C-alpha positions as CSV (number, residue, x, y, z in Angstrom):
1,M,-4.7,24.0,21.6
2,K,-3.1,21.2,19.5
3,I,-4.3,20.6,16.0
4,L,-3.6,17.5,13.8
5,L,-3.5,18.1,10.0
6,G,-4.8,15.2,8.0
7,E,-2.7,13.6,5.4
8,C,-4.5,15.2,2.5
9,V,-4.1,18.7,3.9
10,D,-1.1,20.5,2.4
11,R,1.4,20.5,5.3
12,R,2.5,24.0,4.4
13,L,-0.8,25.2,5.8
14,E,0.7,24.6,9.2
15,K,2.6,27.9,9.0
16,D,-0.7,29.8,8.5
17,I,-2.4,28.5,11.6
18,V,-0.6,30.9,13.9
19,G,-1.0,30.7,17.7
20,Y,-1.6,27.0,17.8
21,E,0.6,23.9,18.0
22,V,0.1,22.1,14.7
23,K,1.4,18.6,13.7
24,T,0.8,16.5,10.6
25,V,-0.2,12.9,10.6
26,P,3.2,11.9,9.1
27,Q,5.1,13.9,11.8
28,M,3.3,11.9,14.4
29,G,4.3,8.6,12.7
30,W,0.7,7.8,11.9
31,A,0.7,7.8,8.1
32,T,-0.4,4.2,7.8
33,I,-3.2,4.3,10.3
34,K,-6.8,4.4,9.0
35,N,-9.5,6.9,9.9
36,G,-11.2,5.4,13.0
37,E,-8.0,4.2,14.6
38,L,-6.3,7.5,13.6
39,L,-9.0,9.5,15.5
40,A,-8.6,7.3,18.5
41,F,-4.9,8.1,18.6
42,A,-5.5,11.8,17.8
43,E,-8.0,12.3,20.6
44,K,-5.3,11.4,23.2
45,E,-3.0,14.2,22.1
46,F,-5.0,16.8,20.1
47,E,-8.1,18.9,20.5
48,V,-8.8,19.3,16.8
49,S,-8.4,17.2,13.7
50,L,-8.3,19.3,10.5
51,T,-9.2,17.5,7.3
52,V,-10.3,17.9,3.7
53,D,-12.0,14.5,3.7
54,R,-15.6,15.3,3.2
55,N,-16.7,11.7,3.8
56,R,-15.2,11.4,7.3
57,S,-18.3,12.7,9.0
58,F,-20.3,10.0,7.3
59,Q,-17.8,7.2,7.7
60,Q,-17.1,7.7,11.4
61,N,-19.2,8.2,14.5
62,L,-17.4,11.5,15.3
63,P,-19.3,12.5,18.4
64,R,-17.8,9.5,20.2
65,F,-14.3,11.0,19.9
66,D,-12.9,13.5,22.3
67,L,-11.8,16.1,19.7
68,A,-13.4,18.4,17.2
69,V,-13.2,17.7,13.5
70,I,-12.9,20.6,11.1
71,V,-13.5,19.9,7.4
72,L,-12.1,22.4,5.0
73,R,-14.2,22.6,1.8
74,A,-12.1,24.0,-1.0
75,P,-11.9,23.4,-4.8
76,S,-8.9,21.3,-4.1
77,N,-6.4,20.5,-1.3
78,R,-3.7,22.7,-2.9
79,L,-2.3,25.4,-0.6
80,Q,-3.6,28.2,-2.8
81,D,-7.2,26.9,-2.4
82,L,-6.9,26.2,1.4
83,R,-5.3,29.5,2.4
84,P,-8.4,31.6,1.9
85,L,-10.2,29.4,4.5
86,V,-7.6,30.2,7.3
87,P,-9.2,33.4,8.6
88,K,-12.5,31.5,9.2
89,L,-10.6,28.6,10.7
90,L,-8.8,30.9,13.1
91,E,-12.1,32.4,14.1
92,L,-13.7,29.0,14.8
93,L,-10.9,27.3,16.6
94,P,-11.3,28.9,20.0
95,N,-14.9,27.6,20.3
96,A,-14.4,24.1,18.7
97,K,-15.9,21.5,21.1
98,P,-15.0,17.8,21.4
99,G,-17.3,15.6,19.3
100,E,-18.5,18.3,16.9
101,V,-17.9,18.6,13.2
102,L,-17.4,22.1,11.7
103,W,-17.4,22.8,8.0
104,I,-15.5,25.7,6.5
105,S,-16.0,26.7,2.9
106,G,-14.9,29.6,0.8
């Protein structure tokens, strides 16, 4: 399973998501692409988009995209705040379905 880390997710979190192929938006060369277009690009190469953007589910029609979106809800997007969410993330990833939005909070 391939996972795309959103621009606001600390890229160092990539090392904690073991067992998956993880790329960041900048690694893909998509740093200037906006949300709707970004999801269209992402669905062609990834199964999951991982974000901290709580508004994405309200701004986009996510069920129309062929990938799951997982929103990490933490006090901030700092690595120390995101890391405690990784065990739940790893638990949910195998069952993530295209078009669904999953929320993970601490």
